[in-house]
N, C-alpha and C positions, 0 to 999 in steps of 0.2 A: 504494500500500499504506499503511495506517495503522500508524505505528510506536508501540510502547508508551511510549516516552519522551516523546511529545507529550502524552499524558494526564498523565504525571507532572509536566509543566511547566504544566499548565493550558491547553493549546492546544486550542481547540474548532474545529468546522468553520467558524464565523464568530466573529470576535473583536472586542472593542470597540476603538475607535480612540483613546481617551484615558483616562487614569486618574491618580489622585493619592493613593489610599489603599485600604484593604481593601474597603470597601463603596462606593467612590467611583469608578465607571467611567461614562464617557459611551458609551452603547450604543444609539444611535438606530437602531431597526429600519428606518427609511426612508432611512438614509444610503447613499450610494454605497459600493461595496466595491472593493478591489483584491485580485487573486490573488497569493498567494505561490507561485511556481513553482520547483520544485527543478531546478537545472541538472544534477543527476545523470541525470535521465531525462525532463525536460521536463513532468513531471506536476504538477498543482496539489496543494499540501499542504493549504492552508486559505485563508480569505479574512479580510481585516481591513476594518472599516468606517472610512471617512474622516470626519474632523471638519471643521467649518466654522470660519470666522474667529470666529464668535460663541462656539463651543466653546472655541477657543483663549483668548479673552478670559476665560472663566470659569476655565480652568486657571491662567492667569497671576494672576488675582485671588486664587485659593486659594493659589498659591505665595507671593504677596506677603504674604498674611495669615499663612501658616505662618512666613515669615521673621521676622515681628515677634516671635514667641515663641521660635523656634529660636535666634536670635542671642543671646538672654539666657541660654540654657543654657551652663554652663561648657564650655570646649573639651574638657577630658578626658571630660566626660559625653557630649558629641557623639561623641567618639572611641569610646565604649563602643557606641554605636549602630552605628557603622561596623565595629567588631569583630564584632558579631553578624551584620552583613551579610556580612562575609568568611566567617564560619563557615557561613552558609546557602549561599553560593555554592560553598564547598568540598563541602558535602553534595550539591549538584546539579551537580557538575563533569561527571560522566559524561553525564547526559541533556542538559545545556545544551551541552556540547561537541559532542554528536551533532547537536543542532538546528542549531548553527552550520554544521556540515558539510552537513547536509541542505539548508539554505536557501541557503547561500553557495557551497559546493562545495569548500572547502579540505579536505585530508585530515584524518581524524579525529584524528591526533596533533596537528595544528595547531589543530583545534577545542578539544581539551582543553587545549592550551598557551595558547590565548587566555583560557579561563576561569581558568587558573592565574594569568595576568597580573592578572585582576580580584582574585583572592584576595591576590596579592602587593601590589597597590596599596592594598588595604584595610589590610593589615598595616603598610605604610609610613605610611599616613594616621593610624592609631592612635598610632604613636609620635610623629608630627608634632603630634598634638593637645596634647602637652605641651611643644612646642618652637616655638611661634609667637613667637619672641623679637623684642624691640625693642632698639635700641641706647641707651646712655647717653652723652651728650656733655658735655664741659667747657664751661661758659659763660665768655664774656669778662667778664661782669659779676659782681661779688662777691655772695655769698649768693644765687646763682641755681642752679637745677638744670635741665638740659635732657635730654630723652629722647624716643625715638620709641616709638609703640605702634601696633598693628594692629587694625583693627575689621572685622567682617563687611561684605561689600560689598552683597549683595542677591540678587536672582534671577539665576541664570546660565542662559543658553540654550546647549544642546549640540546641534549638528548633526553627525551622524556619517555616514560613508560605508559602502558595502556590504562592503568587504573586511575590516574589523574590526567586525563588527556588535555586539559587546558590550564589548570591552576599552576602546575609546576613551571610551565612556560612563563606565566605572569610573575611568579616569584623571582625568576631570574631576569626576565626582560624589562620589567618596570624599574627594578633597582639598577640594572646595568645601564638603562637609558638615562636616568638622572645622573649617573656617574660619568656619562659621556661616551659610553660604549655602544656599539652596534651588535645585533644578535642574529645568528643564523640557527634556526631551529630544525632539528631532525626528529619528528614525532614517531611514535610506535606505528608500525605498519598495520597494527590491529585497529587503529582509530585515526586514519588519515583525514577523514572528513572534518573532524573537530579542528584540526590544524588549518584546513582550507577555510573554514568559517572564520576562525580567528584572524587569519591573514587578510581576508576581505575587510574585516573591521579595522585592522591596523592600517591597511592601505588607505581606507577612507580618512582616517585620522592624519596620516602622513600627508595626504593630498591637501588637507586644510591648511597646512603650514608649508606647502610647496617643498616637501621632503620626499626622498626615496632611500631605501636601503637601511633605514634604522632597524626595522624589523623585517627579517626574511625567513623563508622556510623552504625545505627540500624534502621530498619523499623518494627514497631509493633503498636498494638492498644494502644491508649492513656491511657485507663483505666488500662491496664496491664503494658506495657513497660514505657509509659510516667510517670505514677504515681511513679513507682519504680525509674526511673531516678532522678526525682526531690527530692525524699525522701532519696536517698542514701547519707550518710555522706562523701563518697569518692569524691562526686562531690562538689567541694568547691564553684563553681560559676555556676549559671544557667542563661544563656542569652536566653530569650524567646521573640519571636515576634508573635503577634496574637491579638485576641480580648481582650477587657478589662476584661470580665469574666474569660477568660483563665489566664490572668496575675494575677488576684486576687487569683485564685487557686494556681498558682505557688508561689506567695508571701506568702500565708498562710502556705503552706507545708514547704518551704525552711526556713522561719523565725523560725519555731518551732525547727529546729536544728541549728539555728543561722548561716545559710549559707548566701551567697551573691547572689544577683540577679541583672540582667540588664533587664529591662522590656521595650519593644518597642510595645505599644498597639495602641488603636484606635486613629484615627484622624478625625477631622471635620473641614477642613481647609477653610479659607476664603481669598478672594482677595478683598481688599478695593480699590475703584476707586473714587477719589475725582473730584471736578469740574474742576481741572486744568490738569487732566491726558491726556497723549497721548492715545486716544482711540484705535488707530490702534495697538499700542504696547500692550495695555491692552487686546484687543481681542485675539491677538496671545498667550499671556501668559495664559489667561484663557482657551483657546481652548486646548492647550497641557495638562494643568493641569487637566482639566475635562474629556477629551476624551482619553488621553494616558492610555495605559493598560486597556482600556474600563472602566475607573473609578475604578479600583481595586488596586490602590496604597494606602498605608496608608497616603501619602502626596497628594492624588488627591484633586483637588479643588472641594469642595462641595457647597460653598456659594460665591456669589458675593454681597458685601455690597456697594452700589453705591449711589452717590449723585443724588437725584431725578431730578435735572436739566439736567443731561446728561444720565439718564437711558434709555430714549426712543431711542436715537441714538445708544447707546451702544448695546442694545438688538437687534435692527434692524441689526447691523453689525454682531453680534454674530450668529443670526439665519442664515444669508447668509453663514457664515463660516461653520456652522453645516451642511447646505444643501450640501455643496461641499465635505464633507468627504467621501472618498471611503471606504466602509465596506465590508469585505470578508476575504478570506483565508489569514491569517497573514504571511504565507510563501511567498506570492506574494508581492514584494516590492512596488507595485503600491497602495496597500491598507494601510490606516492609522489607521484603527480600526479593531480588530479581535473580537472573541467571548468572552462571559463570561466563567468562568472556568467550570461550570457544570449546570445542569438543576435546581438545588436548588437555584443558583444565580438568574436565570430568575424569579423564584417564589418570592424570596426576593424583587426583583425590582417591581413585580406586586403588592405585598402587600404594599410596600411603596407608590405606586401610588394611591392605594385605600385610604390610610390614608391622602395623600395630598388632594384628592378630598373632603374627610370628613372635613378637616380642612381649607377649603376655598381657597386652592391653585388652580392656573390656569396654565394648561400645554400650554406653548407657542410653543413648538416644540418637536416632537419625543416621545419616550417611547414605541413604538410598537415593538413586536417581529417580527423578519424577518423569513419568511417561507423558510427555507433551512436546510440541514443537519448541525448539530452543534447547538451552543447556542448563536445566534446573536440577537442583539437588536439595535434600533436606539437610540442614546444618547438623553437625554431629558433636556429641559430647563423649569423651573417652576417659575412663580411669586407667592410669598407667603410672609406672615408676618415673620419677623425675629425671633419672639418669639413663633412661632407655635411649638407644641410638636415634630412633625416629624423632624423639622430642628435641634433639639437638639440631634438627633440620628445620628449614622453613618450607612448609607446604602451603602454597597460595590457594587455599580453599578453606571453607568454614568448618575446620576441625579444631575442637577445643580440648586440651588435655587437662585433667584434674590430677594434681600432684599433692599428696598429703604430707605434712611435716609436723614436728612436735615442738618447734620453737621458732622465734623470729630470726634467730641467728642461722638456723638451718634453712629457713625460707630465703633469706638474703643470699646465702651461698648457692642455693639452687637457682635463684634468678640469675646469678652471675656466671654459672657454669657453661652456658651456651656460647657459641662463638660470636653471635650477633649482640649488638648493644644499642638498639634504637630507643624504644619507649618502654616505660615501666610504671607501675602504680601500686599503691598500698591503700587498702581500706582498713582504717583503725580509728578508735577514739582514745587510744593510749598515746599521750604526748611523747613519752620516751621512745616508743617504737617508731613513731613518725619521724622524730629527729634523727634517730639512728639510721632510718631508711634514706634520709636526705644527706647524711654526712659522708665523709670520705671512706667510711667502712660499710656504706650501704650500697645502693644501686650503682652499677658501673655503666649505666646507660646515659645517652645524651639527654634524655627526657625522663624525669622522675616526678610523679604526681602523688598527691595525697587526696583520697576520697573523691577522685574522678578517674575515669578509665584511661586506657592507653591511646585512644583515638580522639581526633578532634582538636588538633593543635591550633592555637591562634597565631595570626601572622606577626604579632608584635614581638614574639620571642624567636630566637634563632632556632631553626629546625634541623635536626640531624642526630647522628649517633656515633658510637665508638666501635672499636674492634672491626669485625667483618662488615659492619655497616658503613665503614669508609672514612669517618671523621669529618665529613663535609658539613657545612652549616649554610642554610639558605634563609630567606625571609627576613625577619626582624633583627633587633638588637644592633650590633655593629658588623653584621655580615656584609654590609656594603663595602667594607675595606678589601674584600677579596676581588672586587670588580675594579679596583684602582691600584695604582702604583705609588708607593710611599717615597717621598724625597726629603732628605734632611738637608737643611740650608743653614749656613753660617755666614754672617755678615760682619766684617771688621770695619767699624766706623771710626776707629782711632787713627793715630798717626804713626804707630809702630807695628811690628809684625812679630808678636810673641808666639811661640809654638806651644802646642798642648803638652801636658805632662811636665812642663818646665824644661823641656829639652833646649839645649843651646847647640847651634850649628854654625861653625865658622866664627868669624869676627862679629862681635856685638856692635 
């Protein structure tokens, strides 16, 4: 079925594979195409032409040329461009959110929420455009002034994953733009139409200011276009979201040319529930974290590490909550869980359930495939040992592990034993337990929460994790510094030339 909102977003039956401005699309009619297939019903929405390595070179050249003039524009003026981008995204929140749902499968409330994240980060970046502060330091030499300043970095490459098809681009592009950088975006081939729609919006905004090449995108095979993108020295920073193996490849290639990376990789996130926790609150937090986006967020709750004294009551309440979840077409606002992204995700979940059985796990609820068009499953709850090998892996599906412990110290150790270190949370009413959780002997993750779940980060705080999660930070706080180069300046306004550290050199 053809949806009206596709026309509103400029989505055609066949879409160009690259663009950098209003009238600047690479639309080779002889190019190979990929299908965008909706996980809602398995039907093809539209097709997108793939670009070649030669096309990528052209886009990067245009992006580099645009950077030469964009970096000269004062940062508050760049902020004005981003402000208008945010306004246009706000106007298109409804159709763009629905496209996210149609192409990726998350429920429409989450689709709209993802576009709202784009709007919010634009608002954040506009304010940031007047706050790119450097420090002033006292020199040890008389009549000298020292300070730091920050300059635009260059072309930023953004590689995004299917599960957040638009927000992750905005996290990077909005902040990079106010910092004076240009952006070339390679979206996931599972959700190319979302990128096409965003590029249309960005093109309209650039045209209002007689600009091109500030925001660009390319769709192409990873082995050809992706490898070229990360290896190109014109791309000063690569921000990549995806699996840990993918991130390791990006880090390897970019480091050989001494480029920069922001890596947002795997998560294996736990909620700790101690004996004092408000169980009703904990159930609600775990439910959204584990079932939201059908368990396909990097911040999805994968593990519940719970005091054995309250485990029985908690699981009983959680199963009742799972039983009440309406699963179906995510464009229908009555449903709270949609499909997995494609058939391969169904198979990954089935493989994980086989390993769970082999490793002594017990399925408490769910895990079945739902017989209907599209790729739907029932979310799954499993009792299993916290040190089981499968628990150390990230399975991108709605499987939740219940791990019982006898103390807060054991719970913290279990949280920290997995290779990933993205998000974590504790439900407690015990002040000492909460403080321990947030201390240097507590969670080893980049995100640690108290009495909220692992999902749903706000854009004001830097987002990212440690260990196999990659160490990158995006969005708020001072993450803007990654998109700029630091310069230390010293001015001698005296009449002599003293050296640092009191060194004398030759005749005084």
